[in-house]
Each structure stands twice: as C-alpha cells, then as structure tokens.
C-alpha positions as CSV (number, residue, x, y, z in Angstrom):
1,X,-8.6,-34.6,-4.1
2,X,-10.1,-33.3,-0.9
3,X,-6.7,-32.1,0.2
4,X,-6.4,-30.1,-3.1
5,X,-9.8,-28.6,-2.6
6,X,-9.0,-27.6,1.0
7,X,-5.7,-25.9,-0.2
8,X,-7.7,-24.0,-2.9
9,X,-10.2,-22.9,-0.3
10,X,-7.5,-21.7,2.0
11,X,-5.9,-19.8,-0.9
12,X,-9.2,-18.2,-1.7
13,X,-9.7,-17.1,1.9
14,X,-6.2,-15.6,1.9
15,X,-7.0,-13.7,-1.3
16,X,-10.3,-12.5,0.1
17,X,-8.5,-11.2,3.3
18,X,-5.9,-9.5,1.2
19,X,-8.7,-7.6,-0.7
20,X,-10.8,-6.7,2.4
21,X,-8.2,-6.0,5.1
22,X,-6.5,-2.6,5.2
23,X,-2.8,-2.5,4.6
24,X,-1.0,-1.3,7.7
25,X,2.5,-1.1,6.3
26,X,2.2,2.6,5.6
27,X,2.5,4.5,8.9
28,X,1.7,8.1,9.7
29,X,5.1,9.1,11.1
30,X,7.3,8.3,8.0
31,X,4.6,9.8,5.7
32,X,4.4,12.9,7.8
33,X,8.2,13.2,7.8
34,X,8.2,13.0,4.0
35,X,5.7,15.9,4.0
36,X,7.9,17.9,6.3
37,X,10.9,17.2,4.0
38,X,8.8,18.5,1.1
39,X,7.9,21.7,2.8
40,X,11.5,22.2,4.0
41,X,12.8,21.6,0.5
42,X,10.4,24.2,-0.8
43,X,11.6,26.7,1.8
44,X,15.3,26.0,1.0
45,X,14.9,26.0,-2.8
46,X,15.6,29.7,-3.2
47,X,18.7,29.3,-1.1
48,X,20.1,26.4,-3.1
49,X,18.7,27.2,-6.6
50,X,18.0,30.9,-6.6
51,X,14.8,32.8,-7.2
52,X,14.6,31.6,-10.9
53,X,16.0,28.1,-10.9
54,X,17.3,26.5,-14.1
55,X,14.8,23.8,-15.2
56,X,17.3,21.0,-15.1
57,X,18.6,22.0,-11.7
58,X,15.0,22.1,-10.5
59,X,14.4,18.6,-11.8
60,X,17.6,17.3,-10.1
61,X,16.7,19.0,-6.8
62,X,13.2,17.6,-6.5
63,X,14.2,14.2,-7.8
64,X,16.7,14.0,-5.0
65,X,14.1,15.1,-2.5
66,X,11.6,12.5,-3.8
67,X,14.2,9.8,-3.8
68,X,15.1,10.5,-0.2
69,X,11.5,10.5,0.9
70,X,10.7,7.3,-1.0
71,X,13.8,5.6,0.4
72,X,12.7,6.5,4.0
73,X,9.3,5.0,3.5
74,X,10.7,1.9,1.7
75,X,13.2,1.3,4.5
76,X,10.5,1.6,7.2
77,X,8.2,-0.8,5.2
78,X,11.1,-3.2,4.7
79,X,11.8,-3.2,8.5
80,X,8.2,-4.0,9.2
81,X,8.2,-6.7,6.5
82,X,11.3,-8.4,8.0
83,X,10.7,-8.1,11.7
84,X,7.0,-7.4,12.5
85,X,4.7,-8.9,9.8
86,X,3.4,-12.4,9.7
87,X,3.1,-14.5,6.5
88,X,-0.3,-13.1,5.5
89,X,0.8,-9.5,6.1
90,X,3.9,-10.0,4.1
91,X,1.8,-11.3,1.2
92,X,-0.4,-8.2,1.4
93,X,2.7,-6.0,1.5
94,X,4.0,-7.5,-1.7
95,X,0.6,-7.1,-3.3
96,X,0.3,-3.4,-2.3
97,X,3.8,-2.5,-3.6
98,X,3.1,-4.4,-6.8
99,X,0.1,-2.1,-7.3
100,X,2.0,1.0,-6.4
101,X,5.3,0.3,-8.2
102,X,4.1,0.9,-11.8
103,X,3.4,4.6,-10.9
104,X,6.9,5.0,-9.7
105,X,8.2,3.5,-12.9
106,X,6.0,5.7,-15.0
107,X,7.2,8.8,-13.0
108,X,10.8,7.8,-13.7
109,X,10.2,7.2,-17.4
110,X,8.3,10.4,-17.8
111,X,11.2,12.3,-16.2
112,X,13.8,10.6,-18.3
113,X,11.8,11.1,-21.5
114,X,10.8,14.8,-20.9
115,X,14.1,16.2,-19.7
116,X,15.8,16.0,-23.1
117,X,12.9,17.8,-24.8
118,X,13.7,21.3,-23.5
119,X,12.6,23.8,-20.9
120,X,9.0,24.3,-22.2
121,X,8.3,20.6,-21.9
122,X,10.2,20.3,-18.6
123,X,7.8,22.8,-17.2
124,X,5.0,20.2,-17.4
125,X,6.8,17.8,-15.1
126,X,5.6,19.0,-11.7
127,X,2.0,18.6,-12.8
128,X,2.7,15.2,-14.3
129,X,4.4,14.1,-11.1
130,X,1.3,15.0,-9.2
131,X,-0.8,13.0,-11.6
132,X,1.4,10.0,-11.2
133,X,1.2,10.2,-7.4
134,X,-2.6,10.3,-7.7
135,X,-2.5,7.3,-10.0
136,X,-0.4,5.3,-7.4
137,X,-2.8,6.2,-4.6
138,X,-5.9,5.2,-6.6
139,X,-4.2,1.9,-7.5
140,X,-3.6,1.0,-3.9
141,X,-7.0,2.5,-2.8
142,X,-8.7,-0.9,-2.2
143,X,-6.1,-1.7,0.5
144,X,-6.2,1.8,2.2
145,X,-8.8,3.6,4.2
146,X,-11.6,5.0,2.1
147,X,-10.5,8.5,2.9
148,X,-7.3,7.9,0.9
149,X,-9.4,8.7,-2.2
150,X,-9.4,12.3,-1.0
151,X,-5.7,12.3,-0.9
152,X,-5.6,10.9,-4.5
153,X,-8.1,13.6,-5.5
154,X,-5.9,16.3,-3.9
155,X,-2.9,15.2,-6.0
156,X,-5.1,15.1,-9.1
157,X,-6.4,18.6,-8.5
158,X,-2.9,19.8,-7.7
159,X,-1.6,18.4,-11.0
160,X,-4.1,20.5,-12.9
161,X,-3.1,23.6,-10.9
162,X,0.6,22.9,-11.5
163,X,0.0,22.6,-15.3
164,X,-1.8,26.0,-15.0
165,X,1.2,27.5,-13.3
166,X,3.3,26.1,-16.2
167,X,1.2,28.0,-18.7
168,X,1.9,31.2,-16.7
169,X,5.6,30.7,-16.5
170,X,5.5,29.7,-12.8
171,X,6.2,26.0,-13.3
172,X,9.3,26.0,-11.1
173,X,7.7,27.6,-8.1
174,X,9.1,26.3,-4.9
175,X,5.8,26.4,-3.0
176,X,3.9,24.9,-5.9
177,X,5.9,21.8,-5.2
178,X,6.0,22.2,-1.4
179,X,2.2,22.6,-1.1
180,X,1.5,19.8,-3.5
181,X,3.8,17.1,-2.2
182,X,4.4,18.5,1.4
183,X,0.8,19.1,2.2
184,X,-0.3,16.1,0.3
185,X,1.8,13.8,2.5
186,X,0.5,15.5,5.6
187,X,-3.0,14.7,4.5
188,X,-2.0,11.1,3.9
189,X,-0.4,10.9,7.4
190,X,-3.6,12.3,9.0
191,X,-5.7,9.8,7.1
192,X,-3.5,6.9,8.3
193,X,-3.5,8.0,11.9
194,X,-7.2,8.7,12.2
195,X,-8.4,5.6,10.4
196,X,-5.8,3.0,11.4
197,X,-3.4,4.0,14.2
198,X,-5.8,5.9,16.5
199,X,-8.3,3.1,16.3
200,X,-5.7,0.6,17.3
201,X,-4.7,2.8,20.2
202,X,-8.3,3.2,21.3
203,X,-8.9,-0.6,21.1
204,X,-5.7,-1.4,23.1
C-alpha cells in the first residue's frame, strides 16, 4: 500500500513539474529560420505567382511554405527528443505537442473545407490561419515564457487585419502573409532567446 502511495506521489510531482517548468524544446534558431523563410516566401511570391495570384495557387504556395517550416521545427524537436532529453523532458515534449497539435489539425481541416467553396471564401484563409496559430500558442502558453502571450496576441491581431484585407480585395497580398507569419516567428524567436537561452548562457 505504501509503495502505491509513493508511486502516486512521484507521479504527482512529475505532473507538477510538467506544469511549472518551461518547455525548452522550441529553440530560437529554427523558429527564426521559419520567420526568415516566411519573409523570403513573401518576397518571392510575385516572382512565382505574379502580382495577382490565383487563389488556389496562393493556398498551395503558402501551404508548401508552412509545411516546410513545420517540418524543420518538428525535425529539430525530434532530434532533441531522441538524443538530448531525459525521461521527464520527453514527457513534457509529448504533452506540449499534444496541446499544440489540435491547432494544426484545425488549420488543415479549415483549408480542406474552405478551398472548394470558391474564391470569396478562400480569401478568408490567411486570417483564419493566423487565428489558428494564435490558438496553438495560447494552448501551449502554460509551458512557454509568459511573454509568449504577446506572440499569441500578435497573431490574433494579425488575423483581424488579414480579414480586413480580404474585405478590401487584398487577401492574397504577399506581405500580408510575410509580415504576419515571418515577423510573428521572429517575435517568437526573440522571446525564446531572451527568456530561456540567454538566461542559460548567463548562468553557465
């Protein structure tokens, strides 16, 4: 009986640590690289898609960019999970990604559901993507530095602005996407560096 109680107490301690310790699997360099890729994609959009891109082509283009950025971050996280993290850190990684993954699924389902509805509805996607990103950051907020809420608020505000651009016929603006997802990721990278990585370097 005492053994079972001890195991339960250890499990509770682990759960408490999971809730109170910051998740360190997100690093500033891959997040900043994803921001750079977003800005570069915005710069190159007129070259690849023209000044007035077709809505479907726009969706394919930015879905490819987002997939590449997400793959880079996942691969980096997977590397840390397999070769650098201990048992407790791996448990926290699984928990954080379980919190964040629903937003990715929602973003994918929104895209698949909206694309067949026509150009006027497709114009809403950039704003909805920003809302989904905000939702994912808010969901993982308890495991990230408190300043990450500002990043989530940035994406939330950007979503409103992108929906406003859609009403003005500017939904497929390259720099609407570039400033939203490029600058947003740079903000995230700065938050991670200042609140986690620089503190580690100073304490070393």
